[in-house]
All heavy atoms as TSV, in Angstrom:
chain	resi	resn	atom	element	x	y	z
A	1	MET	N	N	-13.120	9.610	16.706
A	1	MET	CA	C	-11.938	8.847	16.604
A	1	MET	C	C	-10.882	9.645	15.787
A	1	MET	O	O	-11.269	10.336	14.847
A	1	MET	CB	C	-12.194	7.522	15.878
A	1	MET	CG	C	-12.463	6.366	16.795
A	1	MET	SD	S	-12.455	4.801	15.907
A	1	MET	CE	C	-14.192	4.651	15.543
A	2	SER	N	N	-9.658	9.488	16.123
A	2	SER	CA	C	-8.589	10.120	15.375
A	2	SER	C	C	-8.386	9.446	14.029
A	2	SER	O	O	-8.771	8.283	13.835
A	2	SER	CB	C	-7.295	10.122	16.174
A	2	SER	OG	O	-6.749	8.853	16.169
A	3	SER	N	N	-7.786	10.133	13.120
A	3	SER	CA	C	-7.569	9.514	11.780
A	3	SER	C	C	-6.632	8.328	11.876
A	3	SER	O	O	-6.754	7.367	11.131
A	3	SER	CB	C	-7.014	10.544	10.810
A	3	SER	OG	O	-5.764	11.022	11.252
A	4	ASP	N	N	-5.670	8.330	12.838
A	4	ASP	CA	C	-4.782	7.176	13.030
A	4	ASP	C	C	-5.581	5.974	13.437
A	4	ASP	O	O	-5.329	4.854	12.950
A	4	ASP	CB	C	-3.712	7.476	14.070
A	4	ASP	CG	C	-2.702	8.473	13.579
A	4	ASP	OD1	O	-2.563	8.694	12.349
A	4	ASP	OD2	O	-2.004	9.057	14.442
A	5	VAL	N	N	-6.544	6.156	14.292
A	5	VAL	CA	C	-7.380	5.021	14.753
A	5	VAL	C	C	-8.241	4.517	13.586
A	5	VAL	O	O	-8.386	3.324	13.396
A	5	VAL	CB	C	-8.239	5.435	15.935
A	5	VAL	CG1	C	-9.217	4.323	16.312
A	5	VAL	CG2	C	-7.335	5.759	17.142
A	6	HIS	N	N	-8.772	5.432	12.782
A	6	HIS	CA	C	-9.566	5.026	11.603
A	6	HIS	C	C	-8.745	4.171	10.651
A	6	HIS	O	O	-9.224	3.143	10.193
A	6	HIS	CB	C	-10.088	6.273	10.867
A	6	HIS	CG	C	-11.276	6.881	11.476
A	6	HIS	ND1	N	-11.311	8.158	11.923
A	6	HIS	CD2	C	-12.508	6.380	11.751
A	6	HIS	CE1	C	-12.487	8.460	12.402
A	6	HIS	NE2	N	-13.228	7.380	12.292
A	7	VAL	N	N	-7.559	4.615	10.350
A	7	VAL	CA	C	-6.700	3.883	9.427
A	7	VAL	C	C	-6.359	2.507	9.989
A	7	VAL	O	O	-6.402	1.497	9.278
A	7	VAL	CB	C	-5.434	4.692	9.102
A	7	VAL	CG1	C	-4.424	3.848	8.320
A	7	VAL	CG2	C	-5.781	5.932	8.328
A	8	THR	N	N	-5.996	2.452	11.262
A	8	THR	CA	C	-5.645	1.209	11.901
A	8	THR	C	C	-6.836	0.236	11.881
A	8	THR	O	O	-6.689	-0.948	11.525
A	8	THR	CB	C	-5.148	1.432	13.335
A	8	THR	OG1	O	-4.025	2.313	13.296
A	8	THR	CG2	C	-4.758	0.143	14.005
A	9	LEU	N	N	-7.993	0.717	12.290
A	9	LEU	CA	C	-9.184	-0.121	12.302
A	9	LEU	C	C	-9.548	-0.618	10.931
A	9	LEU	O	O	-9.841	-1.810	10.731
A	9	LEU	CB	C	-10.339	0.657	12.937
A	9	LEU	CG	C	-11.647	-0.058	13.078
A	9	LEU	CD1	C	-11.454	-1.309	13.968
A	9	LEU	CD2	C	-12.689	0.827	13.667
A	10	ALA	N	N	-9.512	0.270	9.942
A	10	ALA	CA	C	-9.846	-0.112	8.582
A	10	ALA	C	C	-8.914	-1.194	8.078
A	10	ALA	O	O	-9.339	-2.157	7.418
A	10	ALA	CB	C	-9.827	1.070	7.677
A	11	SER	N	N	-7.622	-1.080	8.391
A	11	SER	CA	C	-6.693	-2.073	7.944
A	11	SER	C	C	-6.887	-3.418	8.647
A	11	SER	O	O	-6.680	-4.467	8.038
A	11	SER	CB	C	-5.252	-1.596	8.103
A	11	SER	OG	O	-4.919	-1.405	9.459
A	12	LEU	N	N	-7.301	-3.417	9.885
A	12	LEU	CA	C	-7.563	-4.646	10.598
A	12	LEU	C	C	-8.790	-5.366	10.064
A	12	LEU	O	O	-8.793	-6.581	9.957
A	12	LEU	CB	C	-7.734	-4.375	12.100
A	12	LEU	CG	C	-6.480	-4.007	12.879
A	12	LEU	CD1	C	-6.863	-3.551	14.276
A	12	LEU	CD2	C	-5.540	-5.157	12.924
A	13	VAL	N	N	-9.808	-4.618	9.757
A	13	VAL	CA	C	-11.081	-5.199	9.333
A	13	VAL	C	C	-11.067	-5.555	7.844
A	13	VAL	O	O	-11.768	-6.468	7.419
A	13	VAL	CB	C	-12.244	-4.222	9.616
A	13	VAL	CG1	C	-13.560	-4.711	9.069
A	13	VAL	CG2	C	-12.362	-4.017	11.124
A	14	HIS	N	N	-10.237	-4.893	7.080
A	14	HIS	CA	C	-10.203	-5.050	5.608
A	14	HIS	C	C	-10.154	-6.514	5.137
A	14	HIS	O	O	-10.890	-6.922	4.244
A	14	HIS	CB	C	-9.006	-4.290	5.045
A	14	HIS	CG	C	-8.732	-4.564	3.618
A	14	HIS	ND1	N	-9.474	-4.009	2.618
A	14	HIS	CD2	C	-7.793	-5.344	3.033
A	14	HIS	CE1	C	-9.013	-4.452	1.445
A	14	HIS	NE2	N	-8.003	-5.255	1.666
A	15	ASP	N	N	-9.269	-7.277	5.706
A	15	ASP	CA	C	-9.093	-8.650	5.190
A	15	ASP	C	C	-10.029	-9.708	5.736
A	15	ASP	O	O	-9.924	-10.870	5.334
A	15	ASP	CB	C	-7.639	-9.100	5.444
A	15	ASP	CG	C	-6.665	-8.419	4.449
A	15	ASP	OD1	O	-7.123	-8.009	3.374
A	15	ASP	OD2	O	-5.486	-8.320	4.760
A	16	ILE	N	N	-10.932	-9.318	6.611
A	16	ILE	CA	C	-11.897	-10.332	7.118
A	16	ILE	C	C	-12.708	-10.905	5.974
A	16	ILE	O	O	-13.109	-12.081	6.015
A	16	ILE	CB	C	-12.797	-9.777	8.211
A	16	ILE	CG1	C	-13.478	-10.872	8.979
A	16	ILE	CG2	C	-13.793	-8.749	7.676
A	16	ILE	CD1	C	-14.173	-10.415	10.253
A	17	GLY	N	N	-12.945	-10.115	4.942
A	17	GLY	CA	C	-13.685	-10.589	3.791
A	17	GLY	C	C	-12.976	-11.721	3.074
A	17	GLY	O	O	-13.637	-12.594	2.463
A	18	LYS	N	N	-11.664	-11.750	3.087
A	18	LYS	CA	C	-10.933	-12.865	2.448
A	18	LYS	C	C	-11.238	-14.192	3.126
A	18	LYS	O	O	-11.370	-15.216	2.473
A	18	LYS	CB	C	-9.437	-12.585	2.509
A	18	LYS	CG	C	-8.981	-11.498	1.591
A	18	LYS	CD	C	-7.507	-11.275	1.665
A	18	LYS	CE	C	-7.085	-10.132	0.791
A	18	LYS	NZ	N	-5.643	-9.871	0.890
A	19	LEU	N	N	-11.390	-14.165	4.432
A	19	LEU	CA	C	-11.722	-15.379	5.151
A	19	LEU	C	C	-13.125	-15.852	4.802
A	19	LEU	O	O	-13.352	-17.046	4.553
A	19	LEU	CB	C	-11.629	-15.147	6.666
A	19	LEU	CG	C	-10.258	-14.742	7.191
A	19	LEU	CD1	C	-10.353	-14.352	8.673
A	19	LEU	CD2	C	-9.255	-15.862	6.965
A	20	TYR	N	N	-14.106	-14.943	4.774
A	20	TYR	CA	C	-15.456	-15.327	4.398
A	20	TYR	C	C	-15.563	-15.744	2.969
A	20	TYR	O	O	-16.310	-16.668	2.614
A	20	TYR	CB	C	-16.437	-14.166	4.682
A	20	TYR	CG	C	-16.866	-14.115	6.147
A	20	TYR	CD1	C	-16.397	-13.121	6.977
A	20	TYR	CD2	C	-17.703	-15.051	6.633
A	20	TYR	CE1	C	-16.799	-13.039	8.291
A	20	TYR	CE2	C	-18.132	-15.023	7.972
A	20	TYR	CZ	C	-17.659	-14.018	8.792
A	20	TYR	OH	O	-18.044	-13.954	10.090
A	21	GLN	N	N	-14.803	-15.074	2.076
A	21	GLN	CA	C	-14.823	-15.438	0.673
A	21	GLN	C	C	-14.390	-16.877	0.472
A	21	GLN	O	O	-14.997	-17.660	-0.280
A	21	GLN	CB	C	-13.888	-14.481	-0.105
A	21	GLN	CG	C	-13.917	-14.663	-1.595
A	21	GLN	CD	C	-12.934	-13.714	-2.271
A	21	GLN	OE1	O	-11.856	-13.453	-1.773
A	21	GLN	NE2	N	-13.340	-13.160	-3.413
A	22	ARG	N	N	-13.378	-17.278	1.184
A	22	ARG	CA	C	-12.889	-18.667	1.108
A	22	ARG	C	C	-13.833	-19.614	1.773
A	22	ARG	O	O	-14.064	-20.740	1.305
A	22	ARG	CB	C	-11.494	-18.735	1.670
A	22	ARG	CG	C	-10.481	-18.091	0.770
A	22	ARG	CD	C	-9.087	-18.013	1.417
A	22	ARG	NE	N	-8.108	-17.440	0.506
A	22	ARG	CZ	C	-7.807	-16.143	0.506
A	22	ARG	NH1	N	-8.381	-15.319	1.354
A	22	ARG	NH2	N	-6.903	-15.680	-0.332
A	23	ALA	N	N	-14.421	-19.196	2.875
A	23	ALA	CA	C	-15.348	-20.056	3.597
A	23	ALA	C	C	-16.619	-20.354	2.811
A	23	ALA	O	O	-17.137	-21.463	2.872
A	23	ALA	CB	C	-15.753	-19.425	4.951
A	24	PHE	N	N	-17.063	-19.399	2.009
A	24	PHE	CA	C	-18.269	-19.594	1.214
A	24	PHE	C	C	-17.926	-19.994	-0.221
A	24	PHE	O	O	-18.794	-20.057	-1.061
A	24	PHE	CB	C	-19.149	-18.312	1.215
A	24	PHE	CG	C	-19.869	-18.089	2.471
A	24	PHE	CD1	C	-19.422	-17.211	3.437
A	24	PHE	CD2	C	-21.025	-18.820	2.762
A	24	PHE	CE1	C	-20.102	-16.982	4.608
A	24	PHE	CE2	C	-21.713	-18.613	3.932
A	24	PHE	CZ	C	-21.265	-17.712	4.847
A	25	TRP	N	N	-16.662	-20.302	-0.487
A	25	TRP	CA	C	-16.212	-20.744	-1.804
A	25	TRP	C	C	-16.699	-19.835	-2.902
A	25	TRP	O	O	-17.211	-20.279	-3.923
A	25	TRP	CB	C	-16.655	-22.186	-2.072
A	25	TRP	CG	C	-15.904	-23.137	-1.184
A	25	TRP	CD1	C	-16.301	-23.616	0.005
A	25	TRP	CD2	C	-14.645	-23.739	-1.454
A	25	TRP	NE1	N	-15.359	-24.452	0.558
A	25	TRP	CE2	C	-14.339	-24.564	-0.341
A	25	TRP	CE3	C	-13.751	-23.651	-2.480
A	25	TRP	CZ2	C	-13.140	-25.272	-0.280
A	25	TRP	CZ3	C	-12.574	-24.369	-2.421
A	25	TRP	CH2	C	-12.285	-25.155	-1.317
A	26	ASN	N	N	-16.617	-18.542	-2.619
A	26	ASN	CA	C	-16.934	-17.515	-3.623
A	26	ASN	C	C	-18.400	-17.495	-4.026
A	26	ASN	O	O	-18.746	-17.106	-5.130
A	26	ASN	CB	C	-16.019	-17.659	-4.852
A	26	ASN	CG	C	-15.809	-16.330	-5.550
A	26	ASN	OD1	O	-15.959	-15.251	-4.954
A	26	ASN	ND2	N	-15.512	-16.401	-6.829
A	27	HIS	N	N	-19.266	-17.941	-3.128
A	27	HIS	CA	C	-20.727	-17.874	-3.332
A	27	HIS	C	C	-21.289	-16.909	-2.305
A	27	HIS	O	O	-20.728	-16.756	-1.223
A	27	HIS	CB	C	-21.403	-19.239	-3.194
A	27	HIS	CG	C	-21.055	-20.149	-4.294
A	27	HIS	ND1	N	-19.894	-20.900	-4.339
A	27	HIS	CD2	C	-21.729	-20.456	-5.428
A	27	HIS	CE1	C	-19.892	-21.648	-5.452
A	27	HIS	NE2	N	-21.006	-21.370	-6.111
A	28	ALA	N	N	-22.416	-16.319	-2.608
A	28	ALA	CA	C	-23.050	-15.412	-1.655
A	28	ALA	C	C	-23.619	-16.227	-0.481
A	28	ALA	O	O	-24.154	-17.306	-0.646
A	28	ALA	CB	C	-24.194	-14.643	-2.316
A	29	PRO	N	N	-23.487	-15.687	0.745
A	29	PRO	CA	C	-24.102	-16.366	1.903
A	29	PRO	C	C	-25.634	-16.377	1.698
A	29	PRO	O	O	-26.187	-15.498	1.061
A	29	PRO	CB	C	-23.777	-15.454	3.090
A	29	PRO	CG	C	-22.581	-14.673	2.614
A	29	PRO	CD	C	-22.728	-14.506	1.151
A	30	GLU	N	N	-26.272	-17.360	2.247
A	30	GLU	CA	C	-27.708	-17.516	2.088
A	30	GLU	C	C	-28.451	-16.291	2.598
A	30	GLU	O	O	-28.154	-15.780	3.700
A	30	GLU	CB	C	-28.180	-18.743	2.839
A	30	GLU	CG	C	-29.646	-19.092	2.584
A	30	GLU	CD	C	-30.055	-20.380	3.238
A	30	GLU	OE1	O	-29.222	-21.319	3.305
A	30	GLU	OE2	O	-31.193	-20.465	3.675
A	31	GLY	N	N	-29.362	-15.802	1.790
A	31	GLY	CA	C	-30.178	-14.636	2.178
A	31	GLY	C	C	-29.478	-13.317	1.988
A	31	GLY	O	O	-29.964	-12.298	2.452
A	32	PHE	N	N	-28.358	-13.283	1.288
A	32	PHE	CA	C	-27.650	-12.038	1.061
A	32	PHE	C	C	-27.212	-11.943	-0.347
A	32	PHE	O	O	-26.598	-12.886	-0.896
A	32	PHE	CB	C	-26.426	-11.942	2.021
A	32	PHE	CG	C	-25.792	-10.590	2.019
A	32	PHE	CD1	C	-26.331	-9.536	2.768
A	32	PHE	CD2	C	-24.667	-10.329	1.250
A	32	PHE	CE1	C	-25.773	-8.289	2.794
A	32	PHE	CE2	C	-24.108	-9.064	1.247
A	32	PHE	CZ	C	-24.653	-8.068	2.035
A	33	ASP	N	N	-27.494	-10.832	-1.000
A	33	ASP	CA	C	-27.111	-10.637	-2.400
A	33	ASP	C	C	-25.875	-9.761	-2.442
A	33	ASP	O	O	-25.957	-8.566	-2.214
A	33	ASP	CB	C	-28.264	-10.001	-3.161
A	33	ASP	CG	C	-27.978	-9.885	-4.626
A	33	ASP	OD1	O	-27.225	-10.749	-5.176
A	33	ASP	OD2	O	-28.489	-8.935	-5.264
A	34	LEU	N	N	-24.722	-10.396	-2.681
A	34	LEU	CA	C	-23.492	-9.609	-2.762
A	34	LEU	C	C	-23.444	-8.877	-4.099
A	34	LEU	O	O	-23.814	-9.459	-5.124
A	34	LEU	CB	C	-22.274	-10.554	-2.670
A	34	LEU	CG	C	-22.013	-11.192	-1.344
A	34	LEU	CD1	C	-20.878	-12.203	-1.457
A	34	LEU	CD2	C	-21.652	-10.160	-0.314
A	35	PRO	N	N	-22.988	-7.629	-4.104
A	35	PRO	CA	C	-22.862	-6.904	-5.398
A	35	PRO	C	C	-21.833	-7.527	-6.310
A	35	PRO	O	O	-21.954	-7.398	-7.518
A	35	PRO	CB	C	-22.453	-5.501	-4.929
A	35	PRO	CG	C	-21.862	-5.653	-3.596
A	35	PRO	CD	C	-22.517	-6.859	-2.981
A	36	ASP	N	N	-20.850	-8.171	-5.731
A	36	ASP	CA	C	-19.831	-8.884	-6.507
A	36	ASP	C	C	-19.209	-9.918	-5.592
A	36	ASP	O	O	-19.622	-10.081	-4.462
A	36	ASP	CB	C	-18.774	-7.968	-7.078
A	36	ASP	CG	C	-18.096	-7.120	-6.035
A	36	ASP	OD1	O	-17.561	-7.706	-5.059
A	36	ASP	OD2	O	-18.067	-5.900	-6.151
A	37	ARG	N	N	-18.222	-10.623	-6.036
A	37	ARG	CA	C	-17.631	-11.685	-5.237
A	37	ARG	C	C	-16.223	-11.289	-4.714
A	37	ARG	O	O	-15.409	-12.135	-4.402
A	37	ARG	CB	C	-17.498	-12.995	-6.055
A	37	ARG	CG	C	-18.836	-13.529	-6.534
A	37	ARG	CD	C	-19.723	-13.948	-5.351
A	37	ARG	NE	N	-20.897	-14.639	-5.788
A	37	ARG	CZ	C	-22.093	-14.071	-5.874
A	37	ARG	NH1	N	-22.249	-12.813	-5.563
A	37	ARG	NH2	N	-23.152	-14.788	-6.258
A	38	SER	N	N	-15.982	-10.016	-4.617
A	38	SER	CA	C	-14.708	-9.522	-4.111
A	38	SER	C	C	-14.646	-9.609	-2.573
A	38	SER	O	O	-15.687	-9.637	-1.925
A	38	SER	CB	C	-14.502	-8.074	-4.566
A	38	SER	OG	O	-15.437	-7.246	-3.911
A	39	HIS	N	N	-13.400	-9.674	-2.064
A	39	HIS	CA	C	-13.323	-9.761	-0.617
A	39	HIS	C	C	-13.811	-8.493	0.059
A	39	HIS	O	O	-14.371	-8.566	1.190
A	39	HIS	CB	C	-11.925	-10.180	-0.151
A	39	HIS	CG	C	-10.868	-9.138	-0.189
A	39	HIS	ND1	N	-10.092	-8.893	-1.278
A	39	HIS	CD2	C	-10.468	-8.276	0.763
A	39	HIS	CE1	C	-9.252	-7.934	-1.018
A	39	HIS	NE2	N	-9.459	-7.527	0.209
A	40	PRO	N	N	-13.770	-7.281	-0.531
A	40	PRO	CA	C	-14.375	-6.118	0.118
A	40	PRO	C	C	-15.931	-6.308	0.255
A	40	PRO	O	O	-16.498	-5.829	1.270
A	40	PRO	CB	C	-14.041	-4.951	-0.802
A	40	PRO	CG	C	-12.748	-5.357	-1.420
A	40	PRO	CD	C	-12.899	-6.836	-1.632
A	41	ALA	N	N	-16.543	-6.930	-0.706
A	41	ALA	CA	C	-18.009	-7.167	-0.566
A	41	ALA	C	C	-18.294	-8.137	0.573
A	41	ALA	O	O	-19.258	-7.909	1.331
A	41	ALA	CB	C	-18.527	-7.759	-1.884
A	42	TYR	N	N	-17.472	-9.146	0.732
A	42	TYR	CA	C	-17.626	-10.037	1.864
A	42	TYR	C	C	-17.328	-9.339	3.195
A	42	TYR	O	O	-17.976	-9.596	4.210
A	42	TYR	CB	C	-16.737	-11.298	1.731
A	42	TYR	CG	C	-17.271	-12.309	0.794
A	42	TYR	CD1	C	-16.910	-12.300	-0.560
A	42	TYR	CD2	C	-18.156	-13.296	1.238
A	42	TYR	CE1	C	-17.417	-13.265	-1.419
A	42	TYR	CE2	C	-18.650	-14.249	0.364
A	42	TYR	CZ	C	-18.258	-14.229	-0.971
A	42	TYR	OH	O	-18.763	-15.186	-1.799
A	43	THR	N	N	-16.374	-8.405	3.185
A	43	THR	CA	C	-16.068	-7.660	4.398
A	43	THR	C	C	-17.291	-6.827	4.789
A	43	THR	O	O	-17.679	-6.821	5.962
A	43	THR	CB	C	-14.844	-6.742	4.171
A	43	THR	OG1	O	-13.712	-7.549	3.916
A	43	THR	CG2	C	-14.578	-5.864	5.373
A	44	ALA	N	N	-17.871	-6.128	3.823
A	44	ALA	CA	C	-19.081	-5.335	4.101
A	44	ALA	C	C	-20.207	-6.218	4.640
A	44	ALA	O	O	-20.887	-5.832	5.619
A	44	ALA	CB	C	-19.537	-4.607	2.858
A	45	TRP	N	N	-20.385	-7.378	4.068
A	45	TRP	CA	C	-21.401	-8.318	4.551
A	45	TRP	C	C	-21.124	-8.720	5.983
A	45	TRP	O	O	-22.014	-8.740	6.835
A	45	TRP	CB	C	-21.447	-9.558	3.648
A	45	TRP	CG	C	-22.276	-10.663	4.222
A	45	TRP	CD1	C	-23.639	-10.742	4.232
A	45	TRP	CD2	C	-21.781	-11.797	4.922
A	45	TRP	NE1	N	-24.020	-11.896	4.892
A	45	TRP	CE2	C	-22.902	-12.564	5.328
A	45	TRP	CE3	C	-20.527	-12.269	5.261
A	45	TRP	CZ2	C	-22.785	-13.757	6.049
A	45	TRP	CZ3	C	-20.399	-13.423	5.967
A	45	TRP	CH2	C	-21.528	-14.157	6.358
A	46	ALA	N	N	-19.884	-9.064	6.286
A	46	ALA	CA	C	-19.511	-9.505	7.645
A	46	ALA	C	C	-19.727	-8.415	8.676
A	46	ALA	O	O	-20.219	-8.664	9.757
A	46	ALA	CB	C	-18.055	-9.953	7.673
A	47	ILE	N	N	-19.392	-7.180	8.328
A	47	ILE	CA	C	-19.592	-6.060	9.236
A	47	ILE	C	C	-21.072	-5.862	9.510
A	47	ILE	O	O	-21.470	-5.699	10.655
A	47	ILE	CB	C	-18.943	-4.770	8.665
A	47	ILE	CG1	C	-17.428	-4.909	8.693
A	47	ILE	CG2	C	-19.397	-3.539	9.424
A	47	ILE	CD1	C	-16.688	-3.817	7.957
A	48	GLN	N	N	-21.890	-5.925	8.478
A	48	GLN	CA	C	-23.351	-5.786	8.686
A	48	GLN	C	C	-23.918	-6.986	9.431
A	48	GLN	O	O	-24.808	-6.823	10.282
A	48	GLN	CB	C	-24.050	-5.584	7.354
A	48	GLN	CG	C	-23.751	-4.261	6.691
A	48	GLN	CD	C	-23.942	-3.076	7.599
A	48	GLN	OE1	O	-24.957	-2.947	8.302
A	48	GLN	NE2	N	-23.003	-2.170	7.597
A	49	ARG	N	N	-23.390	-8.152	9.187
A	49	ARG	CA	C	-23.849	-9.343	9.891
A	49	ARG	C	C	-23.571	-9.248	11.381
A	49	ARG	O	O	-24.351	-9.712	12.204
A	49	ARG	CB	C	-23.187	-10.588	9.301
A	49	ARG	CG	C	-23.619	-11.845	9.958
A	49	ARG	CD	C	-23.035	-13.069	9.232
A	49	ARG	NE	N	-23.599	-14.291	9.791
A	49	ARG	CZ	C	-22.880	-15.203	10.386
A	49	ARG	NH1	N	-21.560	-15.034	10.532
A	49	ARG	NH2	N	-23.414	-16.274	10.851
A	50	HIS	N	N	-22.447	-8.703	11.719
A	50	HIS	CA	C	-22.029	-8.569	13.114
A	50	HIS	C	C	-22.157	-7.132	13.601
A	50	HIS	O	O	-21.394	-6.666	14.493
A	50	HIS	CB	C	-20.581	-9.047	13.271
A	50	HIS	CG	C	-20.387	-10.487	12.858
A	50	HIS	ND1	N	-20.906	-11.554	13.572
A	50	HIS	CD2	C	-19.796	-11.020	11.749
A	50	HIS	CE1	C	-20.614	-12.661	12.952
A	50	HIS	NE2	N	-19.956	-12.378	11.858
A	51	ARG	N	N	-23.106	-6.412	13.069
A	51	ARG	CA	C	-23.337	-5.009	13.332
A	51	ARG	C	C	-23.388	-4.673	14.827
A	51	ARG	O	O	-22.745	-3.758	15.314
A	51	ARG	CB	C	-24.620	-4.591	12.646
A	51	ARG	CG	C	-25.002	-3.191	12.825
A	51	ARG	CD	C	-26.301	-2.838	12.047
A	51	ARG	NE	N	-26.363	-1.406	11.950
A	51	ARG	CZ	C	-25.787	-0.671	11.043
A	51	ARG	NH1	N	-25.079	-1.226	10.093
A	51	ARG	NH2	N	-25.901	0.633	11.056
A	52	LYS	N	N	-24.155	-5.470	15.571
A	52	LYS	CA	C	-24.313	-5.235	17.010
A	52	LYS	C	C	-22.999	-5.339	17.772
A	52	LYS	O	O	-22.740	-4.542	18.685
A	52	LYS	CB	C	-25.342	-6.194	17.574
A	52	LYS	CG	C	-26.725	-6.104	16.990
A	52	LYS	CD	C	-27.589	-5.339	17.924
A	52	LYS	CE	C	-29.031	-5.374	17.409
A	52	LYS	NZ	N	-29.590	-4.081	17.245
A	53	LEU	N	N	-22.183	-6.253	17.365
A	53	LEU	CA	C	-20.862	-6.435	18.000
A	53	LEU	C	C	-20.033	-5.142	17.813
A	53	LEU	O	O	-19.390	-4.690	18.776
A	53	LEU	CB	C	-20.146	-7.611	17.382
A	53	LEU	CG	C	-18.733	-7.900	17.891
A	53	LEU	CD1	C	-18.764	-8.342	19.334
A	53	LEU	CD2	C	-18.061	-8.952	17.036
A	54	PHE	N	N	-19.983	-4.641	16.615
A	54	PHE	CA	C	-19.237	-3.415	16.345
A	54	PHE	C	C	-19.830	-2.233	17.103
A	54	PHE	O	O	-19.087	-1.401	17.638
A	54	PHE	CB	C	-19.193	-3.121	14.856
A	54	PHE	CG	C	-18.249	-4.043	14.096
A	54	PHE	CD1	C	-18.744	-5.098	13.362
A	54	PHE	CD2	C	-16.887	-3.837	14.112
A	54	PHE	CE1	C	-17.920	-5.937	12.666
A	54	PHE	CE2	C	-16.037	-4.696	13.423
A	54	PHE	CZ	C	-16.546	-5.735	12.699
A	55	GLU	N	N	-21.137	-2.141	17.170
A	55	GLU	CA	C	-21.786	-1.044	17.911
A	55	GLU	C	C	-21.431	-1.137	19.385
A	55	GLU	O	O	-21.199	-0.086	20.009
A	55	GLU	CB	C	-23.283	-1.076	17.674
A	55	GLU	CG	C	-23.675	-0.656	16.275
A	55	GLU	CD	C	-25.136	-0.864	15.969
A	55	GLU	OE1	O	-25.840	-1.602	16.737
A	55	GLU	OE2	O	-25.610	-0.326	14.954
A	56	ARG	N	N	-21.485	-2.331	19.969
A	56	ARG	CA	C	-21.148	-2.449	21.390
A	56	ARG	C	C	-19.700	-2.054	21.662
A	56	ARG	O	O	-19.375	-1.651	22.773
A	56	ARG	CB	C	-21.398	-3.893	21.840
A	56	ARG	CG	C	-22.852	-4.187	22.082
A	56	ARG	CD	C	-22.994	-5.561	22.755
A	56	ARG	NE	N	-22.422	-6.599	21.929
A	56	ARG	CZ	C	-23.059	-7.688	21.526
A	56	ARG	NH1	N	-24.269	-7.917	21.923
A	56	ARG	NH2	N	-22.458	-8.562	20.746
A	57	ALA	N	N	-18.859	-2.207	20.657
A	57	ALA	CA	C	-17.441	-1.791	20.802
A	57	ALA	C	C	-17.259	-0.305	20.555
A	57	ALA	O	O	-16.155	0.199	20.652
A	57	ALA	CB	C	-16.580	-2.580	19.830
A	58	GLY	N	N	-18.354	0.404	20.274
A	58	GLY	CA	C	-18.286	1.829	20.089
A	58	GLY	C	C	-17.894	2.240	18.671
A	58	GLY	O	O	-17.466	3.364	18.470
A	59	LEU	N	N	-18.100	1.335	17.742
A	59	LEU	CA	C	-17.719	1.583	16.330
A	59	LEU	C	C	-18.964	1.742	15.488
A	59	LEU	O	O	-19.992	1.161	15.770
A	59	LEU	CB	C	-16.877	0.453	15.785
A	59	LEU	CG	C	-15.612	0.160	16.600
A	59	LEU	CD1	C	-14.960	-1.140	16.157
A	59	LEU	CD2	C	-14.652	1.331	16.526
A	60	GLU	N	N	-18.850	2.513	14.428
A	60	GLU	CA	C	-19.972	2.739	13.508
A	60	GLU	C	C	-19.864	1.757	12.327
A	60	GLU	O	O	-19.031	1.916	11.439
A	60	GLU	CB	C	-19.931	4.195	13.010
A	60	GLU	CG	C	-20.970	4.521	11.978
A	60	GLU	CD	C	-22.388	4.224	12.446
A	60	GLU	OE1	O	-22.756	4.578	13.545
A	60	GLU	OE2	O	-23.105	3.567	11.661
A	61	PRO	N	N	-20.766	0.774	12.281
A	61	PRO	CA	C	-20.689	-0.266	11.197
A	61	PRO	C	C	-20.846	0.341	9.809
A	61	PRO	O	O	-20.206	-0.160	8.877
A	61	PRO	CB	C	-21.823	-1.190	11.530
A	61	PRO	CG	C	-22.124	-1.015	12.959
A	61	PRO	CD	C	-21.766	0.451	13.279
A	62	ASP	N	N	-21.644	1.374	9.669
A	62	ASP	CA	C	-21.807	1.943	8.326
A	62	ASP	C	C	-20.549	2.603	7.821
A	62	ASP	O	O	-20.292	2.635	6.616
A	62	ASP	CB	C	-22.987	2.915	8.292
A	62	ASP	CG	C	-24.316	2.231	8.528
A	62	ASP	OD1	O	-24.432	1.063	8.116
A	62	ASP	OD2	O	-25.205	2.827	9.101
A	63	TRP	N	N	-19.735	3.128	8.725
A	63	TRP	CA	C	-18.465	3.712	8.302
A	63	TRP	C	C	-17.454	2.600	7.915
A	63	TRP	O	O	-16.720	2.746	6.957
A	63	TRP	CB	C	-17.876	4.545	9.455
A	63	TRP	CG	C	-16.554	5.107	9.084
A	63	TRP	CD1	C	-16.314	6.258	8.378
A	63	TRP	CD2	C	-15.277	4.545	9.347
A	63	TRP	NE1	N	-14.981	6.432	8.168
A	63	TRP	CE2	C	-14.309	5.406	8.801
A	63	TRP	CE3	C	-14.837	3.398	10.009
A	63	TRP	CZ2	C	-12.938	5.133	8.895
A	63	TRP	CZ3	C	-13.512	3.149	10.094
A	63	TRP	CH2	C	-12.570	4.011	9.543
A	64	LEU	N	N	-17.509	1.500	8.656
A	64	LEU	CA	C	-16.583	0.418	8.384
A	64	LEU	C	C	-16.893	-0.301	7.073
A	64	LEU	O	O	-16.010	-0.705	6.367
A	64	LEU	CB	C	-16.612	-0.618	9.529
A	64	LEU	CG	C	-16.069	-0.158	10.856
A	64	LEU	CD1	C	-16.427	-1.167	11.912
A	64	LEU	CD2	C	-14.560	0.059	10.750
A	65	GLY	N	N	-18.158	-0.533	6.818
A	65	GLY	CA	C	-18.501	-1.320	5.630
A	65	GLY	C	C	-18.740	-0.455	4.489
A	65	GLY	O	O	-18.906	-0.535	3.403
């Protein structure tokens, strides 16, 4: 992927953690130990949770999270 695509993708995925943070009322999802309660931690959790979806789209979840 080009660096422009990387930056665009990272910016799109970045704020997904804010949605999960609010949905879980700043608590860790069941069965997952968040390193902290920041929205980037929730973003990393969401990417790993939906890992297969990202892989099917041709994206590397470990790079995203």
